[in-house]
C-alpha positions in Angstrom: -130.9 -59.5 77.4 -130.6 -60.4 73.8 -134.3 -59.9 73.2 -134.2 -56.5 75.1 -131.2 -55.4 72.9 -133.1 -56.6 69.8 -136.2 -54.8 70.6 -134.3 -51.6 71.5 -132.3 -51.7 68.1 -135.7 -52.2 66.3 -137.2 -49.3 68.1 -134.1 -47.0 67.1 -134.4 -48.2 63.6 -138.0 -47.5 63.4 -137.5 -43.9 64.9 -134.7 -43.3 62.3 -136.8 -44.4 59.2 -139.7 -42.2 60.6 -137.1 -39.2 60.9 -135.8 -39.9 57.5 -139.4 -39.9 55.9 -140.3 -36.7 57.8 -137.1 -34.9 56.6 -137.7 -36.1 53.0 -141.3 -34.7 53.2 -140.2 -31.3 54.5 -137.6 -30.9 51.7 -140.2 -32.0 49.1 -142.6 -29.5 50.3 -140.1 -26.6 49.9 -138.9 -27.8 46.6 -142.5 -27.9 45.4 -143.9 -24.7 46.9 -140.8 -22.7 47.7 -139.8 -21.0 51.2 -142.2 -22.0 53.9 -142.6 -21.1 57.7 -142.4 -23.9 60.0 -146.0 -23.7 61.0 -146.9 -24.1 57.3 -144.8 -27.1 57.0 -146.2 -28.7 60.0 -149.7 -28.1 58.6 -149.0 -29.2 55.2 -147.0 -32.4 56.2 -149.0 -33.3 59.3 -145.7 -33.6 61.3 -145.8 -32.2 64.8 -144.5 -28.6 65.0 -141.9 -29.6 67.5 -140.5 -32.3 65.0 -140.5 -29.6 62.2 -138.5 -27.3 64.3 -135.9 -29.9 65.2 -135.5 -31.2 61.8 -135.4 -27.8 60.2 -132.8 -26.5 62.7 -130.7 -29.6 61.8 -130.9 -28.6 58.1 -130.1 -25.0 58.8 -127.0 -26.1 60.9 -126.0 -28.4 57.9 -126.2 -25.6 55.4 -129.2 -27.1 53.5 -131.7 -24.5 54.4 -131.5 -20.8 55.4 -133.7 -18.4 57.1 -135.1 -16.0 54.7 -135.5 -13.3 57.2 -132.5 -14.0 59.6 -133.6 -11.7 62.5 -137.3 -12.8 62.4 -138.3 -15.8 64.7 -141.1 -16.8 62.3 -139.0 -16.4 59.2 -139.8 -18.6 56.0 -137.2 -21.2 55.4 -135.7 -21.9 51.9 -132.8 -23.6 50.3 -129.3 -22.1 50.9 -129.0 -21.3 47.2 -131.3 -21.2 44.2 -128.4 -22.4 42.0 -128.8 -26.1 43.4 -128.6 -28.1 40.1 -128.1 -31.7 38.6 -125.8 -32.1 35.6 -127.6 -34.4 33.2 -127.4 -36.0 29.8 -129.5 -38.2 27.6 -128.4 -40.5 24.8 -130.9 -40.5 22.1 -131.1 -42.3 18.7 -129.3 -39.6 16.9 -127.8 -37.3 19.5 -126.6 -36.7 23.1 -128.1 -34.0 25.1 -126.7 -32.1 28.0 -128.1 -29.7 30.5 -128.2 -28.3 34.2 -131.7 -28.8 35.8 -132.7 -26.9 38.8 -134.9 -27.8 41.8 -138.0 -26.5 40.0 -137.3 -28.4 36.9 -135.9 -25.5 34.8 -133.4 -26.8 32.1 -130.5 -24.4 31.3 -127.2 -24.6 29.6 -128.7 -26.9 27.0 -126.4 -28.4 24.4 -126.7 -31.1 21.8 -124.1 -33.4 20.2 -125.0 -35.3 17.2 -124.0 -39.1 16.9 -124.7 -42.1 14.7 -125.3 -45.8 15.2 -121.9 -46.5 14.4 -120.8 -44.8 17.6 -119.2 -47.4 20.0 -119.8 -47.7 23.6 -116.4 -46.1 24.4 -117.2 -43.2 22.0 -120.4 -42.7 23.7 -119.0 -42.9 27.3 -116.2 -40.4 26.2 -118.7 -37.9 24.8 -120.9 -38.3 28.1 -117.7 -37.5 30.3 -116.8 -34.5 28.3 -120.5 -33.3 28.3 -121.1 -33.7 32.1 -117.8 -32.3 33.1 -118.5 -29.1 30.9 -121.8 -28.7 32.7 -120.2 -29.2 36.1 -117.3 -26.8 35.4 -119.2 -24.0 33.6 -122.3 -23.8 35.7 -122.2 -21.7 38.9 -124.3 -23.1 42.1 -124.2 -26.1 44.0 -124.2 -29.7 42.5 -126.5 -32.4 43.6 -125.0 -35.0 41.3 -125.0 -36.4 37.8 -127.7 -38.3 35.9 -127.7 -39.9 32.6 -131.0 -41.4 30.7 -130.6 -43.8 27.9 -132.7 -45.1 24.9 -132.9 -48.9 25.3 -132.8 -51.5 28.0 -131.3 -50.3 31.1 -130.6 -51.7 34.5 -130.4 -48.9 37.0 -129.5 -51.0 39.9 -126.3 -52.4 38.3 -125.9 -49.3 36.4 -125.8 -51.4 33.1 -126.9 -50.4 29.5 -128.0 -53.6 28.2 -128.9 -53.0 24.7 -130.3 -50.4 22.4 -132.1 -50.9 19.1 -130.4 -47.8 17.4 -126.8 -48.9 18.7 -126.0 -52.5 17.7 -122.7 -52.2 19.4 -124.2 -51.9 22.9 -124.1 -55.1 25.0 -124.2 -55.1 28.8 -122.2 -51.9 29.0 -121.2 -51.1 32.7 -121.7 -47.4 32.0 -122.5 -46.1 35.4 -119.2 -47.6 36.9 -117.1 -46.2 34.0 -118.7 -42.7 34.2 -118.4 -42.7 38.1 -114.8 -43.7 37.8 -114.0 -41.1 35.3 -116.1 -38.3 37.1 -115.0 -39.1 40.6 -118.4 -39.6 41.9 -121.5 -41.9 41.5 -123.7 -41.5 38.4 -127.4 -42.2 38.3 -128.5 -44.2 35.3 -132.0 -44.8 34.0 -134.1 -45.7 30.9 -135.2 -42.5 29.1 -138.9 -43.3 29.2 -138.9 -44.3 32.9 -137.0 -41.1 33.6 -139.6 -39.1 31.7 -142.5 -40.6 33.7 -140.6 -39.8 36.9 -139.9 -36.3 36.0 -143.6 -35.8 35.1 -144.6 -37.0 38.7 -141.9 -35.0 40.3 -142.3 -31.5 38.7 -146.0 -31.4 37.7 -147.9 -30.8 41.1 -151.3 -32.1 39.8 -149.7 -35.5 39.1 -147.6 -35.8 42.3 -150.2 -38.0 44.2 -150.4 -40.6 41.4 -149.4 -44.2 42.5 -150.3 -46.2 39.6 -149.6 -44.9 35.9 -148.9 -46.1 32.4 -146.9 -43.6 30.7 -146.6 -43.4 26.7 -144.2 -41.8 24.5 -144.8 -41.7 20.7 -141.5 -40.3 19.4 -139.0 -41.9 17.0 -140.4 -45.2 18.5 -142.9 -46.3 21.0 -141.9 -46.2 24.7 -144.0 -46.9 27.8 -143.2 -46.9 31.6 -145.1 -48.2 34.5 -145.8 -46.9 37.9 -147.0 -49.5 40.4 -147.8 -48.7 43.9 -145.6 -45.7 43.9 -142.5 -47.5 42.4 -141.1 -47.6 38.9 -141.6 -51.2 37.5 -138.7 -52.4 35.4 -139.6 -56.2 35.3 -137.3 -59.2 35.6 -135.3 -58.2 32.5 -135.8 -54.6 32.4 -138.2 -54.9 29.6 -141.5 -53.9 31.3 -143.6 -51.9 29.1 -141.6 -52.3 25.9 -144.6 -52.2 23.5 -142.9 -50.6 20.4 -141.6 -54.1 19.1 -144.7 -56.2 19.7 -146.2 -57.5 16.4 -149.0 -55.3 15.4 -149.9 -56.1 11.6 -149.3 -58.2 8.5 -148.1 -55.7 6.0 -144.4 -56.5 6.1 -143.3 -53.1 7.3 -139.6 -53.2 8.0 -138.5 -52.1 11.4 -135.2 -50.9 12.6 -134.9 -53.8 14.9 -134.6 -56.2 11.9 -137.9 -57.6 11.9 -141.4 -56.5 10.5 -144.6 -55.2 11.6 -143.6 -54.0 15.0 -146.0 -51.6 16.6 -143.8 -48.6 16.0 -143.9 -49.1 12.2 -147.6 -48.2 12.5 -147.9 -45.8 15.2 -144.7 -44.0 16.2 -144.5 -40.4 14.8 -142.1 -41.2 12.0 -144.6 -43.8 10.6 -147.5 -41.6 11.3 -145.8 -38.7 9.5 -144.7 -41.0 6.3 -148.4 -42.4 6.3 -150.0 -38.9 6.3 -147.3 -37.6 3.8 -148.5 -40.2 1.5 -152.1 -39.3 1.4 -151.3 -35.6 1.8 -148.2 -34.8 -0.5 -148.5 -31.1 0.6 -147.0 -32.0 4.0 -143.6 -32.9 2.6 -141.3 -35.9 3.5 -140.9 -35.0 7.2 -143.9 -33.0 8.6 -143.3 -31.5 12.0 -145.4 -32.6 15.0 -147.3 -29.4 14.6 -148.2 -29.8 11.0 -149.3 -33.4 11.7 -151.6 -32.1 14.4 -153.0 -29.5 12.1 -153.7 -32.0 9.3 -155.4 -34.4 11.7 -157.6 -31.7 13.1 -158.5 -30.3 9.5 -158.4 -32.9 7.1 -160.9 -36.0 7.4 -158.5 -38.2 5.3 -155.6 -37.4 7.8 -157.9 -38.0 10.6 -158.9 -41.4 9.3 -155.3 -42.4 8.8 -154.5 -41.4 12.5 -157.5 -43.2 13.8 -156.5 -46.4 12.2 -152.9 -46.0 14.0 -154.7 -45.3 17.2 -156.9 -48.3 17.0 -153.7 -50.5 16.8 -152.1 -48.7 19.7 -155.2 -48.7 21.8 -155.5 -52.6 21.5 -152.0 -52.9 23.2 -152.3 -50.1 25.6 -155.6 -51.3 26.6 -154.4 -54.8 27.4 -151.4 -53.3 29.4 -153.8 -51.1 31.4 -156.0 -54.2 32.2 -153.0 -55.8 33.8 -151.8 -52.6 35.7 -155.2 -50.9 36.5 -153.7 -47.6 36.6 -155.1 -44.3 38.0 -154.2 -42.6 34.7 -152.6 -43.0 31.2 -150.2 -40.1 30.6 -148.8 -39.1 27.2 -145.5 -37.4 27.2 -142.2 -36.9 25.3 -144.0 -35.2 22.4 -145.5 -32.0 21.3 -148.7 -31.6 23.3 -150.6 -30.3 20.1 -150.0 -33.5 18.5 -151.2 -35.5 21.4 -154.2 -33.4 21.7 -155.2 -34.0 18.1 -154.6 -37.9 18.5 -156.3 -38.1 22.0 -160.1 -38.4 21.2 -159.4 -41.4 18.7 -156.8 -42.8 21.2 -159.2 -42.5 24.2 -162.2 -44.1 22.4 -160.0 -47.1 21.4 -158.5 -47.8 24.7 -162.0 -47.4 26.5 -163.4 -49.6 23.9 -161.2 -52.5 25.2 -162.8 -52.3 28.6 -166.2 -53.6 27.8 -167.1 -54.1 31.5 -165.7 -51.1 33.0 -166.9 -47.4 33.0 -164.7 -45.4 30.7 -164.5 -42.6 33.2 -162.5 -44.7 35.5 -159.4 -44.6 33.3 -158.4 -40.9 32.5 -156.1 -40.3 29.7 -154.1 -37.2 29.8 -151.4 -35.1 28.1 -148.4 -34.1 30.1 -148.1 -30.4 29.7 -144.4 -30.1 29.7 -142.7 -32.7 27.4 -139.6 -30.6 26.3 -136.4 -32.2 27.6 -138.5 -34.9 29.4 -135.6 -37.4 29.8 -133.4 -34.7 31.0 -135.7 -33.3 33.8 -136.6 -36.8 34.5 -133.3 -38.2 35.5 -132.4 -35.0 37.3 -135.7 -35.6 39.4 -134.3 -38.9 40.3 -131.0 -37.4 41.4 -132.8 -34.9 43.7 -135.2 -37.6 45.0 -132.2 -39.7 46.2 -130.5 -36.7 47.6 -133.6 -35.8 49.7 -134.0 -39.4 50.7 -130.4 -39.9 52.0 -129.8 -38.2 55.3 -126.7 -39.9 56.3 -124.5 -37.6 54.2 -125.2 -33.9 54.6 -126.9 -32.5 51.7 -124.5 -29.4 51.2 -121.4 -31.5 50.4 -120.1 -30.9 46.9 -120.7 -34.4 45.6 -123.6 -36.6 44.8 -125.3 -38.2 47.9 -126.8 -41.3 46.1 -125.5 -44.7 45.0 -125.8 -46.0 41.5 -128.2 -48.9 42.8 -130.7 -46.2 44.0 -130.3 -46.8 47.6 -128.5 -44.3 50.0 -125.1 -45.0 51.4 
């Protein structure tokens, strides 16, 4: 009798898991492609039409989906509101950004609050609460939930902000719990570069099928994130992909971390801009990414400076790629024109590290939509969790995810 009951429970569990996967797939298809007829959903997903009908009927009853043509038996199905949104914030080295992000990834109601390194954890937390509440209260529509991305070492499972180079006062701050308590609902927490990678995969259809990726961000520092077998890889101590503070030279360049010759002192955008300004004074002290791109394309001296920086970066990224064996290396979180200017050099140096492998096997591409990447990325994570969790109806006016990334 015990064996029969155990087998029965296992069978029910498998059926529930399959149903949840199918439901997620249908929601994802409509998020990507807009309203769909049931036959179209069945064909695109490979799910039997009878199952599609049953699942979509449930979603209509729950208030998640609505018939676009109520009196038509083959009406397309769409979300009940085009104003579903996520309230998000991202803590950067010099500011906190806030916005609402919709299902299609559009960023609206963007605001920016300057901060400094002297800000304490309490001050940053208070600013986040105020900003997220403002987004929730002033934005019409239906709220999926809250998400926050952070510069620095972040444990999304426990909701901890471990540390951040630009904020020396940060040490194992239980930020997700504090925000959740103040806002009354759970808050999704993630590292900014990992969030940016997830957003690129979620909102860019041509990237959605990738399962193994190295993602690079060359902004105020150098960030990277890893997707392995379809899952974000954090590592044992949440340092996975942290290339920016690997030693990369012997010139004694001082880094904001307190040490010298970190990779970002040679290859991050501030370092590259300073070096190009030194050889091309006409650029000024703080050239924009577009000005740097123009100089690299048109001036051989500038191109040579950039090539030396990409040679250093290529050695580290090539080693990382050898361990991960990605389908692609993606460049994001920066003006695409600058990446396009750097790409030939970076591609050549990365490929040169793979002496026994065909260079065509490792595409290196620029993500087309880098603006507000961490905001869009953490919003994508909140939407993903909402689609996965079928134990709480999607239409309720509170988030339906838990801080550790698993459904309730």
